[in-house]
C-alpha positions in Angstrom: 12.6 6.9 -16.6 11.9 3.3 -15.7 11.0 1.6 -12.4 11.6 -1.8 -11.0 8.4 -3.8 -11.7 9.5 -6.9 -9.8 7.0 -8.0 -7.2 7.3 -6.0 -3.9 5.7 -7.2 -0.7 4.6 -4.4 1.7 3.4 -5.8 5.0 0.7 -3.7 6.7 1.8 -3.0 10.3 -1.9 -2.7 11.1 -1.6 -6.4 11.7 1.6 -6.1 13.9 1.9 -6.2 17.6 0.9 -2.6 18.6 3.0 -2.8 21.8 6.2 -3.6 19.8 6.1 -1.7 16.5 9.9 -1.0 16.3 10.8 -4.6 16.7 8.0 -5.7 14.4 9.2 -3.4 11.6 12.8 -4.6 11.9 11.6 -8.2 11.9 9.6 -7.9 8.7 12.4 -6.0 6.9 14.9 -8.6 8.0 12.6 -11.3 6.7 12.3 -9.9 3.2 9.7 -7.1 3.2 10.4 -4.6 0.4 8.2 -1.7 1.8 6.5 -1.0 5.1 2.8 -0.1 4.7 1.2 2.2 7.2 -2.6 2.5 7.2 -3.9 5.8 8.5 -7.6 6.0 9.3 -9.6 8.9 10.8 -12.8 7.4 12.0 -14.6 9.6 9.5 -13.6 8.6 5.9 -13.4 5.0 7.2 -14.9 3.4 10.4 -11.6 3.0 12.3 -9.0 5.2 13.9 -5.3 4.6 13.6 -1.9 6.3 13.2 -1.4 10.1 13.2 1.8 11.9 12.3 3.4 11.4 15.7 3.1 7.6 15.3 4.5 7.7 11.8 7.4 9.8 13.1 8.0 7.2 15.8 8.1 4.4 13.1 10.5 6.3 10.9 13.8 5.4 12.6 13.0 1.7 12.4 12.1 1.7 8.6 15.1 1.1 6.4 13.2 0.3 3.2 10.4 2.5 2.0 7.6 3.9 4.3 4.4 3.7 2.3 1.8 5.7 4.1 -1.8 5.2 3.0 -4.2 8.0 4.1 -7.8 6.8 4.5 -8.8 10.2 5.8 -10.8 13.2 4.6 -9.8 16.0 4.1 -6.2 15.2 3.2 -4.6 18.5 2.3 -4.3 20.0 5.8 -2.2 17.0 6.9 0.2 16.6 3.9 3.0 18.6 5.5 2.7 16.8 8.8 3.2 13.4 7.2 6.1 14.8 5.2 7.7 16.0 8.3 7.0 12.7 10.0 9.1 11.0 7.3 6.7 9.3 4.9 8.4 8.4 1.6 5.2 7.8 -0.3 1.9 9.3 0.6 -1.3 7.9 -0.9 -4.7 9.8 -0.9 -8.0 8.4 -2.0 -9.7 9.9 -5.1 -12.9 9.8 -3.1 -11.5 11.9 -0.2 -12.1 15.3 -1.6 -13.1 17.3 -4.7 -9.6 18.4 -5.7 -7.4 15.2 -5.9 -5.3 16.8 -8.7 -4.3 19.6 -6.3 -3.7 17.1 -3.5 -1.3 15.0 -5.6 0.6 18.2 -6.6 0.9 19.2 -2.9 2.2 15.7 -1.9 4.9 16.0 -4.5 5.7 19.6 -3.6 6.2 18.4 0.0 9.0 16.1 -1.2 7.2 12.8 -1.2 6.1 10.3 -3.9 2.4 10.6 -4.6 -0.1 7.8 -4.7 -3.8 7.8 -5.6 -6.2 5.1 -4.2 -9.4 3.7 -5.5 -12.2 2.2 -3.4 -13.7 -1.1 -4.8 -16.8 0.7 -6.1 -14.8 3.5 -7.9 -14.0 2.8 -11.6 -10.5 2.7 -13.0 -11.4 5.7 -15.2 -11.3 7.9 -12.1 -7.5 8.1 -12.3 -7.2 8.4 -16.1 -6.3 12.1 -15.9 -4.1 11.7 -12.8 -1.6 9.2 -14.0 1.1 11.8 -14.8 0.9 13.2 -11.3 1.3 9.9 -9.6 4.0 7.4 -8.7 1.5 4.7 -7.6 -2.1 3.7 -8.1 -3.6 1.8 -5.2 -6.5 -0.5 -6.0 -8.4 -1.5 -2.9 -9.7 -5.1 -3.0 -11.6 -4.7 0.2 -13.6 -1.8 1.5 -11.2 0.3 3.5 -11.3 0.5 7.3 -10.5 -2.9 8.7 -7.9 -5.6 8.3 -8.7 -9.2 7.6 -11.6 -8.7 5.2 -12.6 -11.0 2.4 -10.9 -10.3 -1.0 -13.0 -8.7 -3.7 -11.8 -9.9 -7.1 -11.0 -6.7 -9.2 -8.5 -8.1 -11.6 -10.2 -6.6 -14.6 -9.9 -3.2 -12.9 -6.2 -3.8 -12.2 -5.7 -4.7 -15.8 -7.5 -1.5 -16.9 -5.2 0.6 -14.7 -2.2 -1.2 -16.2 -3.4 -0.3 -19.7 -3.8 3.3 -18.7 -0.4 3.5 -17.2 1.3 2.1 -20.3 5.1 2.6 -20.1 4.9 5.4 -17.5 7.0 4.8 -14.3 4.0 4.2 -12.1 3.4 1.3 -9.7 0.2 -0.6 -9.1 -0.4 -1.5 -5.5 -3.1 -3.8 -4.2 -4.4 -3.6 -0.6 -7.0 -6.1 0.8 -7.1 -9.8 1.1 -3.7 -10.5 -0.5 -2.4 -14.0 0.1 -0.7 -16.7 -1.9 -4.1 -17.6 -3.4 -5.1 -14.1 -4.6 -1.6 -12.8 -5.5 -1.2 -14.7 -8.8 -4.2 -13.2 -10.5 -3.3 -9.7 -9.3 0.3 -10.0 -10.5 -0.8 -11.4 -13.9 -3.1 -8.4 -14.3 -0.2 -5.9 -13.7 0.1 -5.3 -10.0 3.7 -5.1 -8.7 3.3 -4.0 -5.0 1.2 -6.3 -2.8 0.1 -5.1 0.7 -0.5 -8.0 3.1 -1.4 -7.8 6.7 -2.7 -10.9 8.4 -1.2 -13.1 5.6 2.3 -11.9 6.6 1.9 -11.7 10.4 -0.3 -14.8 10.9 1.5 -17.4 13.0 4.6 -15.4 13.7 6.0 -12.9 16.2 9.2 -11.0 16.9 10.5 -14.1 18.5 9.5 -16.3 15.7 10.1 -13.9 12.8 11.1 -16.7 10.5 7.4 -17.3 10.0 7.1 -13.8 8.6 9.8 -14.6 6.2 8.0 -17.8 5.1 4.7 -16.0 4.6 6.4 -13.2 2.6 8.2 -15.7 0.5 5.0 -17.7 -0.2 3.2 -14.6 -1.4 6.1 -13.5 -3.6 6.6 -17.0 -5.1 2.9 -17.2 -6.0 2.9 -13.8 -7.6 6.1 -14.3 -9.5 5.1 -17.8 -10.6 1.9 -16.4 -12.3 4.0 -13.9 -14.2 6.3 -16.6 -15.5 3.4 -18.8 -16.5 1.9 -15.8 -18.4 
């Protein structure tokens, strides 16, 4: 089995207008977003509180691409079925969120979703070495999770190590944190193929000026793809 390793841009709706999510989701997709990234935070695993299953269920009718739900919560297992029922296409859990990540990934797949595993900046790449065959995606955090708009942490060596571990398996590498046209080239060159961007996509635009979203998405994609061609 092979997967499409072309650069995919996944805008994080954490940076969208909270009063207008449906229109914001439609706008970013119309302007070239490949996936829609939903950051779920519990105020416990990370110092913020965001979308529960009812919110994800409300987003679902507006998402025509892929709904990429990133759980920054602990524990994860009690909520897997709820996010499956809400319509998540891909559900990502943190390796740090509990003692049985292997079982968590199995449960995500058993619920009918693709399974992702995330690594905080301080967690080494080796933590996912024995999980690759249970995953569809490895998410490398390049900020400490919990808030949007943080300064990028350069972990390109870690991304490269994950890419080497994956080899020819059909597994994506996603980056979340500080992605913009400046940081995207190094990440793409190291092997990342899904780039989450929040403020870098939504900055300067709105539902009524959605062409700005398109320009921002295109700039990140062009920077990432350009680095691959140069390599």
